[in-house]
All heavy atoms as TSV, in Angstrom:
chain	resi	resn	atom	element	x	y	z
A	1	ALA	N	N	36.374	15.361	-4.486
A	1	ALA	CA	C	37.182	15.837	-3.380
A	1	ALA	C	C	37.919	17.114	-3.765
A	1	ALA	O	O	38.105	17.985	-2.918
A	1	ALA	CB	C	38.158	14.758	-2.959
A	2	ARG	N	N	38.344	17.204	-5.017
A	2	ARG	CA	C	39.107	18.377	-5.435
A	2	ARG	C	C	38.337	19.669	-5.175
A	2	ARG	O	O	38.922	20.673	-4.784
A	2	ARG	CB	C	39.461	18.251	-6.913
A	2	ARG	CG	C	40.266	19.424	-7.418
A	2	ARG	CD	C	40.696	19.236	-8.831
A	2	ARG	NE	N	39.534	18.982	-9.681
A	2	ARG	CZ	C	39.600	18.768	-10.973
A	2	ARG	NH1	N	40.761	18.749	-11.565
A	2	ARG	NH2	N	38.520	18.550	-11.673
A	3	ASN	N	N	37.026	19.653	-5.373
A	3	ASN	CA	C	36.220	20.851	-5.176
A	3	ASN	C	C	35.992	21.178	-3.717
A	3	ASN	O	O	35.560	22.278	-3.394
A	3	ASN	CB	C	34.879	20.701	-5.894
A	3	ASN	CG	C	35.052	20.638	-7.391
A	3	ASN	OD1	O	36.000	21.196	-7.938
A	3	ASN	ND2	N	34.158	19.942	-8.062
A	4	SER	N	N	36.259	20.231	-2.810
A	4	SER	CA	C	36.007	20.476	-1.394
A	4	SER	C	C	37.238	20.984	-0.650
A	4	SER	O	O	37.157	21.340	0.504
A	4	SER	CB	C	35.493	19.201	-0.716
A	4	SER	OG	O	36.514	18.224	-0.686
A	5	ILE	N	N	38.373	21.033	-1.307
A	5	ILE	CA	C	39.611	21.483	-0.669
A	5	ILE	C	C	39.912	22.898	-1.141
A	5	ILE	O	O	40.057	23.145	-2.336
A	5	ILE	CB	C	40.784	20.551	-1.029
A	5	ILE	CG1	C	40.477	19.129	-0.576
A	5	ILE	CG2	C	42.077	21.051	-0.414
A	5	ILE	CD1	C	41.441	18.097	-1.104
A	6	THR	N	N	40.015	23.813	-0.193
A	6	THR	CA	C	40.285	25.201	-0.565
A	6	THR	C	C	41.785	25.472	-0.578
A	6	THR	O	O	42.570	24.763	0.058
A	6	THR	CB	C	39.624	26.175	0.424
A	6	THR	OG1	O	40.278	26.047	1.703
A	6	THR	CG2	C	38.130	25.905	0.561
A	7	ALA	N	N	42.156	26.520	-1.278
A	7	ALA	CA	C	43.560	26.927	-1.321
A	7	ALA	C	C	44.043	27.295	0.077
A	7	ALA	O	O	45.165	26.974	0.463
A	7	ALA	CB	C	43.740	28.095	-2.280
A	8	ALA	N	N	43.200	27.944	0.857
A	8	ALA	CA	C	43.579	28.342	2.220
A	8	ALA	C	C	43.843	27.121	3.094
A	8	ALA	O	O	44.803	27.101	3.869
A	8	ALA	CB	C	42.487	29.217	2.831
A	9	GLU	N	N	43.004	26.096	2.982
A	9	GLU	CA	C	43.205	24.874	3.764
A	9	GLU	C	C	44.504	24.181	3.360
A	9	GLU	O	O	45.277	23.728	4.210
A	9	GLU	CB	C	42.032	23.918	3.585
A	9	GLU	CG	C	40.766	24.388	4.256
A	9	GLU	CD	C	39.557	23.557	3.841
A	9	GLU	OE1	O	39.513	23.078	2.694
A	9	GLU	OE2	O	38.669	23.391	4.689
A	10	SER	N	N	44.733	24.110	2.064
A	10	SER	CA	C	45.968	23.490	1.573
A	10	SER	C	C	47.185	24.247	2.082
A	10	SER	O	O	48.174	23.650	2.520
A	10	SER	CB	C	45.992	23.458	0.048
A	10	SER	OG	O	44.949	22.652	-0.432
A	11	ARG	N	N	47.117	25.544	2.039
A	11	ARG	CA	C	48.227	26.394	2.503
A	11	ARG	C	C	48.489	26.171	3.989
A	11	ARG	O	O	49.633	26.076	4.423
A	11	ARG	CB	C	47.898	27.854	2.213
A	11	ARG	CG	C	48.906	28.834	2.671
A	11	ARG	CD	C	50.151	28.713	1.851
A	11	ARG	NE	N	51.115	29.672	2.327
A	11	ARG	CZ	C	52.004	30.224	1.564
A	11	ARG	NH1	N	52.053	29.928	0.290
A	11	ARG	NH2	N	52.865	31.055	2.052
A	12	GLU	N	N	47.432	26.063	4.779
A	12	GLU	CA	C	47.569	25.846	6.224
A	12	GLU	C	C	48.283	24.517	6.508
A	12	GLU	O	O	49.179	24.442	7.350
A	12	GLU	CB	C	46.190	25.850	6.883
A	12	GLU	CG	C	46.217	25.674	8.374
A	12	GLU	CD	C	44.819	25.684	8.974
A	12	GLU	OE1	O	43.928	26.380	8.445
A	12	GLU	OE2	O	44.618	24.989	9.985
A	13	ILE	N	N	47.897	23.486	5.789
A	13	ILE	CA	C	48.510	22.155	5.975
A	13	ILE	C	C	49.987	22.192	5.585
A	13	ILE	O	O	50.853	21.744	6.339
A	13	ILE	CB	C	47.747	21.093	5.154
A	13	ILE	CG1	C	46.343	20.905	5.720
A	13	ILE	CG2	C	48.501	19.773	5.137
A	13	ILE	CD1	C	45.389	20.162	4.795
A	14	VAL	N	N	50.277	22.734	4.416
A	14	VAL	CA	C	51.664	22.802	3.939
A	14	VAL	C	C	52.507	23.669	4.871
A	14	VAL	O	O	53.634	23.307	5.222
A	14	VAL	CB	C	51.725	23.318	2.482
A	14	VAL	CG1	C	53.154	23.624	2.068
A	14	VAL	CG2	C	51.095	22.309	1.548
A	15	ASP	N	N	51.971	24.797	5.304
A	15	ASP	CA	C	52.711	25.678	6.211
A	15	ASP	C	C	53.069	24.956	7.507
A	15	ASP	O	O	54.193	25.072	7.996
A	15	ASP	CB	C	51.905	26.938	6.533
A	15	ASP	CG	C	51.902	27.950	5.401
A	15	ASP	OD1	O	52.685	27.782	4.434
A	15	ASP	OD2	O	51.105	28.906	5.482
A	16	PHE	N	N	52.134	24.195	8.057
A	16	PHE	CA	C	52.430	23.467	9.294
A	16	PHE	C	C	53.489	22.399	9.055
A	16	PHE	O	O	54.464	22.305	9.793
A	16	PHE	CB	C	51.177	22.840	9.900
A	16	PHE	CG	C	51.500	22.043	11.133
A	16	PHE	CD1	C	51.795	22.683	12.325
A	16	PHE	CD2	C	51.546	20.667	11.098
A	16	PHE	CE1	C	52.145	21.953	13.458
A	16	PHE	CE2	C	51.883	19.925	12.218
A	16	PHE	CZ	C	52.177	20.579	13.408
A	17	LEU	N	N	53.300	21.582	8.033
A	17	LEU	CA	C	54.231	20.480	7.786
A	17	LEU	C	C	55.629	20.978	7.412
A	17	LEU	O	O	56.619	20.282	7.641
A	17	LEU	CB	C	53.680	19.539	6.724
A	17	LEU	CG	C	52.451	18.738	7.150
A	17	LEU	CD1	C	51.892	17.943	5.984
A	17	LEU	CD2	C	52.781	17.821	8.326
A	18	ALA	N	N	55.728	22.180	6.857
A	18	ALA	CA	C	57.023	22.746	6.480
A	18	ALA	C	C	57.603	23.663	7.553
A	18	ALA	O	O	58.706	24.177	7.394
A	18	ALA	CB	C	56.877	23.517	5.168
A	19	SER	N	N	56.895	23.824	8.653
A	19	SER	CA	C	57.318	24.786	9.674
A	19	SER	C	C	58.566	24.329	10.432
A	19	SER	O	O	58.854	23.131	10.549
A	19	SER	CB	C	56.183	25.037	10.671
A	19	SER	OG	O	55.996	23.914	11.508
A	20	ASP	N	N	59.289	25.282	10.955
A	20	ASP	CA	C	60.470	24.997	11.766
A	20	ASP	C	C	60.104	24.240	13.042
A	20	ASP	O	O	60.944	23.544	13.606
A	20	ASP	CB	C	61.186	26.296	12.134
A	20	ASP	CG	C	61.863	26.954	10.944
A	20	ASP	OD1	O	62.100	26.249	9.934
A	20	ASP	OD2	O	62.136	28.162	11.014
A	21	THR	N	N	58.868	24.358	13.471
A	21	THR	CA	C	58.402	23.653	14.669
A	21	THR	C	C	58.634	22.152	14.560
A	21	THR	O	O	58.916	21.492	15.558
A	21	THR	CB	C	56.889	23.918	14.874
A	21	THR	OG1	O	56.682	25.325	14.952
A	21	THR	CG2	C	56.363	23.250	16.114
A	22	LEU	N	N	58.515	21.606	13.359
A	22	LEU	CA	C	58.656	20.164	13.170
A	22	LEU	C	C	60.111	19.739	12.955
A	22	LEU	O	O	60.381	18.558	12.735
A	22	LEU	CB	C	57.779	19.692	12.011
A	22	LEU	CG	C	56.285	19.890	12.235
A	22	LEU	CD1	C	55.497	19.300	11.083
A	22	LEU	CD2	C	55.834	19.290	13.545
A	23	GLU	N	N	61.038	20.683	13.035
A	23	GLU	CA	C	62.469	20.389	13.038
A	23	GLU	C	C	62.909	19.503	11.871
A	23	GLU	O	O	63.756	18.629	12.020
A	23	GLU	CB	C	62.860	19.737	14.361
A	23	GLU	CG	C	62.464	20.556	15.571
A	23	GLU	CD	C	62.544	19.802	16.888
A	23	GLU	OE1	O	62.547	18.553	16.881
A	23	GLU	OE2	O	62.590	20.469	17.918
A	24	GLY	N	N	62.294	19.659	10.709
A	24	GLY	CA	C	62.679	18.901	9.530
A	24	GLY	C	C	61.973	17.561	9.355
A	24	GLY	O	O	62.132	16.916	8.338
A	25	ARG	N	N	61.233	17.117	10.333
A	25	ARG	CA	C	60.428	15.888	10.272
A	25	ARG	C	C	61.267	14.636	10.005
A	25	ARG	O	O	60.803	13.678	9.417
A	25	ARG	CB	C	59.348	16.003	9.193
A	25	ARG	CG	C	58.396	17.140	9.374
A	25	ARG	CD	C	57.419	17.286	8.219
A	25	ARG	NE	N	57.941	17.067	6.895
A	25	ARG	CZ	C	58.580	17.980	6.160
A	25	ARG	NH1	N	58.790	19.169	6.627
A	25	ARG	NH2	N	59.000	17.679	4.949
A	26	ALA	N	N	62.496	14.604	10.431
A	26	ALA	CA	C	63.348	13.429	10.184
A	26	ALA	C	C	62.789	12.188	10.892
A	26	ALA	O	O	62.097	12.283	11.908
A	26	ALA	CB	C	64.774	13.696	10.649
A	27	ILE	N	N	63.113	11.030	10.349
A	27	ILE	CA	C	62.645	9.751	10.892
A	27	ILE	C	C	63.100	9.594	12.333
A	27	ILE	O	O	64.263	9.829	12.660
A	27	ILE	CB	C	63.186	8.583	10.033
A	27	ILE	CG1	C	62.598	8.660	8.628
A	27	ILE	CG2	C	62.907	7.241	10.686
A	27	ILE	CD1	C	63.257	7.729	7.649
A	28	GLY	N	N	62.165	9.237	13.193
A	28	GLY	CA	C	62.479	8.966	14.587
A	28	GLY	C	C	62.633	10.188	15.473
A	28	GLY	O	O	62.976	10.060	16.641
A	29	THR	N	N	62.369	11.367	14.942
A	29	THR	CA	C	62.517	12.591	15.729
A	29	THR	C	C	61.169	13.059	16.267
A	29	THR	O	O	60.109	12.632	15.814
A	29	THR	CB	C	63.102	13.731	14.885
A	29	THR	OG1	O	62.174	14.065	13.843
A	29	THR	CG2	C	64.458	13.351	14.285
A	30	ARG	N	N	61.244	13.960	17.229
A	30	ARG	CA	C	60.025	14.552	17.788
A	30	ARG	C	C	59.212	15.236	16.682
A	30	ARG	O	O	57.990	15.105	16.637
A	30	ARG	CB	C	60.417	15.543	18.875
A	30	ARG	CG	C	59.240	16.211	19.542
A	30	ARG	CD	C	59.685	17.132	20.636
A	30	ARG	NE	N	60.686	18.060	20.117
A	30	ARG	CZ	C	61.345	18.918	20.857
A	30	ARG	NH1	N	61.145	18.974	22.149
A	30	ARG	NH2	N	62.224	19.735	20.307
A	31	GLY	N	N	59.885	15.943	15.781
A	31	GLY	CA	C	59.196	16.612	14.676
A	31	GLY	C	C	58.527	15.632	13.728
A	31	GLY	O	O	57.422	15.863	13.243
A	32	GLY	N	N	59.205	14.522	13.450
A	32	GLY	CA	C	58.624	13.488	12.589
A	32	GLY	C	C	57.384	12.874	13.204
A	32	GLY	O	O	56.378	12.642	12.524
A	33	ARG	N	N	57.446	12.618	14.503
A	33	ARG	CA	C	56.267	12.061	15.198
A	33	ARG	C	C	55.128	13.074	15.238
A	33	ARG	O	O	53.961	12.714	15.066
A	33	ARG	CB	C	56.651	11.607	16.605
A	33	ARG	CG	C	57.487	10.329	16.612
A	33	ARG	CD	C	57.729	9.803	18.017
A	33	ARG	NE	N	58.480	10.736	18.855
A	33	ARG	CZ	C	59.810	10.851	18.871
A	33	ARG	NH1	N	60.533	10.060	18.090
A	33	ARG	NH2	N	60.403	11.720	19.658
A	34	ALA	N	N	55.446	14.346	15.444
A	34	ALA	CA	C	54.413	15.388	15.460
A	34	ALA	C	C	53.735	15.509	14.099
A	34	ALA	O	O	52.511	15.651	14.015
A	34	ALA	CB	C	55.022	16.730	15.878
A	35	ALA	N	N	54.515	15.437	13.026
A	35	ALA	CA	C	53.944	15.493	11.675
A	35	ALA	C	C	53.037	14.297	11.433
A	35	ALA	O	O	51.927	14.435	10.897
A	35	ALA	CB	C	55.058	15.534	10.626
A	36	ALA	N	N	53.482	13.110	11.844
A	36	ALA	CA	C	52.660	11.904	11.679
A	36	ALA	C	C	51.361	12.027	12.466
A	36	ALA	O	O	50.283	11.691	11.954
A	36	ALA	CB	C	53.437	10.667	12.118
A	37	ASN	N	N	51.440	12.507	13.696
A	37	ASN	CA	C	50.233	12.670	14.512
A	37	ASN	C	C	49.261	13.661	13.885
A	37	ASN	O	O	48.047	13.462	13.910
A	37	ASN	CB	C	50.596	13.113	15.931
A	37	ASN	CG	C	51.293	12.021	16.712
A	37	ASN	OD1	O	51.149	10.837	16.412
A	37	ASN	ND2	N	52.068	12.413	17.710
A	38	TYR	N	N	49.783	14.720	13.299
A	38	TYR	CA	C	48.960	15.721	12.616
A	38	TYR	C	C	48.223	15.090	11.439
A	38	TYR	O	O	47.012	15.273	11.264
A	38	TYR	CB	C	49.868	16.864	12.148
A	38	TYR	CG	C	49.189	17.951	11.372
A	38	TYR	CD1	C	48.486	18.956	12.015
A	38	TYR	CD2	C	49.277	18.001	9.981
A	38	TYR	CE1	C	47.878	19.982	11.299
A	38	TYR	CE2	C	48.683	19.015	9.260
A	38	TYR	CZ	C	47.982	20.004	9.926
A	38	TYR	OH	O	47.381	21.017	9.209
A	39	ILE	N	N	48.938	14.312	10.641
A	39	ILE	CA	C	48.334	13.657	9.476
A	39	ILE	C	C	47.298	12.626	9.911
A	39	ILE	O	O	46.203	12.556	9.350
A	39	ILE	CB	C	49.427	13.030	8.587
A	39	ILE	CG1	C	50.275	14.148	7.956
A	39	ILE	CG2	C	48.819	12.121	7.520
A	39	ILE	CD1	C	51.554	13.670	7.309
A	40	VAL	N	N	47.613	11.832	10.924
A	40	VAL	CA	C	46.669	10.830	11.427
A	40	VAL	C	C	45.409	11.511	11.948
A	40	VAL	O	O	44.299	11.045	11.697
A	40	VAL	CB	C	47.332	9.947	12.502
A	40	VAL	CG1	C	46.307	9.165	13.292
A	40	VAL	CG2	C	48.344	9.007	11.862
A	41	LYS	N	N	45.561	12.632	12.652
A	41	LYS	CA	C	44.376	13.355	13.164
A	41	LYS	C	C	43.512	13.833	12.007
A	41	LYS	O	O	42.284	13.713	12.044
A	41	LYS	CB	C	44.817	14.542	14.013
A	41	LYS	CG	C	43.717	15.513	14.362
A	41	LYS	CD	C	43.293	15.417	15.774
A	41	LYS	CE	C	42.328	16.483	16.215
A	41	LYS	NZ	N	41.033	16.502	15.587
A	42	MET	N	N	44.145	14.358	10.963
A	42	MET	CA	C	43.387	14.814	9.795
A	42	MET	C	C	42.630	13.652	9.150
A	42	MET	O	O	41.454	13.784	8.811
A	42	MET	CB	C	44.313	15.477	8.776
A	42	MET	CG	C	44.858	16.798	9.238
A	42	MET	SD	S	45.931	17.535	8.000
A	42	MET	CE	C	44.789	17.720	6.655
A	43	LEU	N	N	43.301	12.522	8.978
A	43	LEU	CA	C	42.652	11.358	8.369
A	43	LEU	C	C	41.502	10.852	9.248
A	43	LEU	O	O	40.439	10.506	8.738
A	43	LEU	CB	C	43.678	10.244	8.135
A	43	LEU	CG	C	44.749	10.540	7.086
A	43	LEU	CD1	C	45.823	9.461	7.100
A	43	LEU	CD2	C	44.125	10.679	5.710
A	44	SER	N	N	41.719	10.823	10.542
A	44	SER	CA	C	40.662	10.384	11.469
A	44	SER	C	C	39.450	11.301	11.374
A	44	SER	O	O	38.309	10.840	11.349
A	44	SER	CB	C	41.179	10.374	12.903
A	44	SER	OG	O	42.163	9.393	13.074
A	45	ASP	N	N	39.699	12.612	11.348
A	45	ASP	CA	C	38.608	13.586	11.248
A	45	ASP	C	C	37.817	13.415	9.955
A	45	ASP	O	O	36.621	13.701	9.908
A	45	ASP	CB	C	39.147	15.016	11.333
A	45	ASP	CG	C	39.665	15.378	12.720
A	45	ASP	OD1	O	39.442	14.599	13.682
A	45	ASP	OD2	O	40.315	16.443	12.832
A	46	LEU	N	N	38.492	12.932	8.910
A	46	LEU	CA	C	37.833	12.701	7.621
A	46	LEU	C	C	37.189	11.318	7.527
A	46	LEU	O	O	36.693	10.926	6.484
A	46	LEU	CB	C	38.847	12.870	6.486
A	46	LEU	CG	C	39.371	14.282	6.283
A	46	LEU	CD1	C	40.570	14.277	5.340
A	46	LEU	CD2	C	38.261	15.188	5.751
A	47	LYS	N	N	37.244	10.579	8.630
A	47	LYS	CA	C	36.645	9.229	8.715
A	47	LYS	C	C	37.350	8.219	7.812
A	47	LYS	O	O	36.746	7.265	7.346
A	47	LYS	CB	C	35.145	9.253	8.408
A	47	LYS	CG	C	34.342	10.262	9.204
A	47	LYS	CD	C	34.288	9.896	10.654
A	47	LYS	CE	C	33.325	10.803	11.391
A	47	LYS	NZ	N	33.885	11.503	12.506
A	48	VAL	N	N	38.637	8.445	7.566
A	48	VAL	CA	C	39.445	7.476	6.826
A	48	VAL	C	C	39.797	6.356	7.798
A	48	VAL	O	O	40.113	6.611	8.957
A	48	VAL	CB	C	40.724	8.135	6.266
A	48	VAL	CG1	C	41.643	7.122	5.630
A	48	VAL	CG2	C	40.350	9.237	5.277
A	49	ALA	N	N	39.725	5.125	7.343
A	49	ALA	CA	C	40.029	3.975	8.201
A	49	ALA	C	C	41.517	3.660	8.151
A	49	ALA	O	O	42.127	3.700	7.078
A	49	ALA	CB	C	39.236	2.758	7.754
A	50	PRO	N	N	42.119	3.341	9.305
A	50	PRO	CA	C	43.523	2.948	9.291
A	50	PRO	C	C	43.722	1.640	8.525
A	50	PRO	O	O	42.876	0.755	8.572
A	50	PRO	CB	C	43.878	2.768	10.763
A	50	PRO	CG	C	42.618	2.792	11.524
A	50	PRO	CD	C	41.539	3.309	10.635
A	51	ALA	N	N	44.844	1.529	7.816
A	51	ALA	CA	C	45.101	0.332	7.004
A	51	ALA	C	C	46.515	-0.204	7.230
A	51	ALA	O	O	47.054	-0.903	6.386
A	51	ALA	CB	C	44.884	0.650	5.534
A	52	GLY	N	N	47.084	0.131	8.368
A	52	GLY	CA	C	48.434	-0.321	8.657
A	52	GLY	C	C	48.449	-1.637	9.410
A	52	GLY	O	O	47.438	-2.355	9.488
A	53	GLU	N	N	49.598	-1.935	9.960
A	53	GLU	CA	C	49.803	-3.179	10.694
A	53	GLU	C	C	48.890	-3.245	11.917
A	53	GLU	O	O	48.737	-2.249	12.642
A	53	GLU	CB	C	51.263	-3.269	11.130
A	53	GLU	CG	C	52.213	-3.289	9.950
A	53	GLU	CD	C	53.643	-2.965	10.333
A	53	GLU	OE1	O	53.903	-2.487	11.452
A	53	GLU	OE2	O	54.509	-3.186	9.471
A	54	GLU	N	N	48.294	-4.398	12.132
A	54	GLU	CA	C	47.445	-4.656	13.299
A	54	GLU	C	C	46.386	-3.571	13.497
A	54	GLU	O	O	46.158	-3.087	14.595
A	54	GLU	CB	C	48.313	-4.810	14.546
A	54	GLU	CG	C	49.282	-5.980	14.450
A	54	GLU	CD	C	50.168	-6.108	15.665
A	54	GLU	OE1	O	49.820	-5.583	16.738
A	54	GLU	OE2	O	51.221	-6.752	15.519
A	55	LYS	N	N	45.760	-3.146	12.402
A	55	LYS	CA	C	44.685	-2.155	12.388
A	55	LYS	C	C	45.123	-0.777	12.888
A	55	LYS	O	O	44.317	0.007	13.364
A	55	LYS	CB	C	43.480	-2.654	13.192
A	55	LYS	CG	C	42.881	-3.926	12.629
A	55	LYS	CD	C	41.678	-4.367	13.422
A	55	LYS	CE	C	41.137	-5.669	12.849
A	55	LYS	NZ	N	39.982	-6.147	13.540
A	56	SER	N	N	46.414	-0.496	12.763
A	56	SER	CA	C	46.926	0.818	13.139
A	56	SER	C	C	47.039	1.681	11.880
A	56	SER	O	O	46.690	1.257	10.785
A	56	SER	CB	C	48.304	0.680	13.790
A	56	SER	OG	O	49.292	0.401	12.805
A	57	TRP	N	N	47.545	2.871	12.042
A	57	TRP	CA	C	47.782	3.770	10.915
A	57	TRP	C	C	49.138	3.520	10.266
A	57	TRP	O	O	49.434	4.072	9.220
A	57	TRP	CB	C	47.736	5.224	11.389
A	57	TRP	CG	C	46.377	5.695	11.715
A	57	TRP	CD1	C	45.826	5.842	12.957
A	57	TRP	CD2	C	45.362	6.074	10.797
A	57	TRP	NE1	N	44.551	6.295	12.847
A	57	TRP	CE2	C	44.232	6.448	11.536
A	57	TRP	CE3	C	45.305	6.133	9.402
A	57	TRP	CZ2	C	43.064	6.878	10.934
A	57	TRP	CZ3	C	44.137	6.559	8.808
A	57	TRP	CH2	C	43.028	6.929	9.573
A	58	PHE	N	N	49.988	2.716	10.891
A	58	PHE	CA	C	51.391	2.678	10.499
A	58	PHE	C	C	51.851	1.351	9.916
A	58	PHE	O	O	51.387	0.290	10.299
A	58	PHE	CB	C	52.258	3.032	11.705
A	58	PHE	CG	C	51.901	4.369	12.288
A	58	PHE	CD1	C	51.151	4.459	13.443
A	58	PHE	CD2	C	52.285	5.543	11.662
A	58	PHE	CE1	C	50.800	5.691	13.974
A	58	PHE	CE2	C	51.942	6.776	12.174
A	58	PHE	CZ	C	51.197	6.851	13.337
A	59	GLN	N	N	52.798	1.456	9.000
A	59	GLN	CA	C	53.504	0.321	8.420
A	59	GLN	C	C	54.986	0.602	8.638
A	59	GLN	O	O	55.523	1.586	8.125
A	59	GLN	CB	C	53.212	0.211	6.926
A	59	GLN	CG	C	54.032	-0.841	6.229
A	59	GLN	CD	C	53.933	-0.711	4.717
A	59	GLN	OE1	O	53.933	0.383	4.170
A	59	GLN	NE2	N	53.833	-1.833	4.054
A	60	SER	N	N	55.627	-0.239	9.432
A	60	SER	CA	C	57.043	-0.039	9.751
A	60	SER	C	C	57.938	-0.551	8.629
A	60	SER	O	O	57.595	-1.504	7.943
A	60	SER	CB	C	57.394	-0.789	11.035
A	60	SER	OG	O	56.625	-0.300	12.105
A	61	PHE	N	N	59.085	0.100	8.461
A	61	PHE	CA	C	60.104	-0.372	7.526
A	61	PHE	C	C	61.436	0.254	7.904
A	61	PHE	O	O	61.478	1.269	8.601
A	61	PHE	CB	C	59.729	-0.060	6.074
A	61	PHE	CG	C	59.721	1.404	5.730
A	61	PHE	CD1	C	60.807	1.986	5.105
A	61	PHE	CD2	C	58.619	2.195	6.024
A	61	PHE	CE1	C	60.799	3.330	4.779
A	61	PHE	CE2	C	58.605	3.545	5.696
A	61	PHE	CZ	C	59.701	4.112	5.080
A	62	GLN	N	N	62.510	-0.373	7.504
A	62	GLN	CA	C	63.878	0.116	7.728
A	62	GLN	C	C	64.083	0.695	9.129
A	62	GLN	O	O	64.258	1.890	9.312
A	62	GLN	CB	C	64.252	1.162	6.691
A	62	GLN	CG	C	64.344	0.620	5.292
A	62	GLN	CD	C	64.723	1.678	4.277
A	62	GLN	OE1	O	64.704	2.857	4.559
A	62	GLN	NE2	N	65.049	1.242	3.080
A	63	GLY	N	N	64.058	-0.155	10.117
A	63	GLY	CA	C	64.294	0.298	11.485
A	63	GLY	C	C	63.082	0.983	12.071
A	63	GLY	O	O	62.022	0.389	12.197
A	64	ASN	N	N	63.209	2.270	12.393
A	64	ASN	CA	C	62.089	2.975	13.023
A	64	ASN	C	C	61.331	3.885	12.064
A	64	ASN	O	O	60.595	4.770	12.496
A	64	ASN	CB	C	62.576	3.762	14.243
A	64	ASN	CG	C	63.556	4.862	13.879
A	64	ASN	OD1	O	64.036	4.947	12.752
A	64	ASN	ND2	N	63.856	5.710	14.823
A	65	ALA	N	N	61.486	3.691	10.760
A	65	ALA	CA	C	60.723	4.448	9.774
A	65	ALA	C	C	59.316	3.872	9.655
A	65	ALA	O	O	59.100	2.689	9.896
A	65	ALA	CB	C	61.417	4.397	8.419
A	66	ARG	N	N	58.347	4.735	9.316
A	66	ARG	CA	C	56.960	4.280	9.188
A	66	ARG	C	C	56.254	5.013	8.056
A	66	ARG	O	O	56.513	6.187	7.818
A	66	ARG	CB	C	56.153	4.559	10.459
A	66	ARG	CG	C	56.784	4.166	11.724
A	66	ARG	CD	C	55.891	4.374	12.922
A	66	ARG	NE	N	55.620	5.788	13.187
A	66	ARG	CZ	C	54.845	6.204	14.169
A	66	ARG	NH1	N	54.253	5.332	14.969
A	66	ARG	NH2	N	54.625	7.469	14.376
A	67	ASN	N	N	55.367	4.297	7.400
A	67	ASN	CA	C	54.411	4.900	6.476
A	67	ASN	C	C	53.098	5.050	7.203
A	67	ASN	O	O	52.791	4.283	8.118
A	67	ASN	CB	C	54.185	4.001	5.256
A	67	ASN	CG	C	55.329	4.018	4.289
A	67	ASN	OD1	O	55.946	5.061	4.063
A	67	ASN	ND2	N	55.632	2.880	3.708
A	68	ILE	N	N	52.292	6.002	6.784
A	68	ILE	CA	C	50.926	6.154	7.297
A	68	ILE	C	C	50.007	5.620	6.212
A	68	ILE	O	O	50.070	6.072	5.064
A	68	ILE	CB	C	50.602	7.633	7.590
A	68	ILE	CG1	C	51.556	8.176	8.660
A	68	ILE	CG2	C	49.137	7.779	8.020
A	68	ILE	CD1	C	51.470	9.661	8.849
A	69	LEU	N	N	49.157	4.649	6.571
A	69	LEU	CA	C	48.259	4.026	5.602
A	69	LEU	C	C	46.800	4.180	6.036
A	69	LEU	O	O	46.466	3.973	7.194
A	69	LEU	CB	C	48.582	2.536	5.480
A	69	LEU	CG	C	50.007	2.168	5.088
A	69	LEU	CD1	C	50.169	0.659	5.081
A	69	LEU	CD2	C	50.353	2.741	3.731
A	70	GLY	N	N	45.949	4.518	5.080
A	70	GLY	CA	C	44.516	4.614	5.335
A	70	GLY	C	C	43.726	4.262	4.093
A	70	GLY	O	O	44.246	4.288	2.974
A	71	VAL	N	N	42.450	3.892	4.303
A	71	VAL	CA	C	41.566	3.548	3.205
A	71	VAL	C	C	40.306	4.375	3.301
A	71	VAL	O	O	39.751	4.534	4.350
A	71	VAL	CB	C	41.127	2.075	3.254
A	71	VAL	CG1	C	40.610	1.640	1.899
A	71	VAL	CG2	C	42.184	1.146	3.716
């Protein structure tokens, strides 16, 4: 996998996730949900299977916080 990821692709992902558009990606915020949706879309495109609760991508913890899980 390391050989299939380019520096430009990595930069694009990091730039988006660090962008002001996501408003800091805090838990439960619009920016946090947008970041999660972006990551889930990337995993789906790579044919990664969801491994969260009830066959979803997410594992809930501490109120409205969530992890994204895939296999």
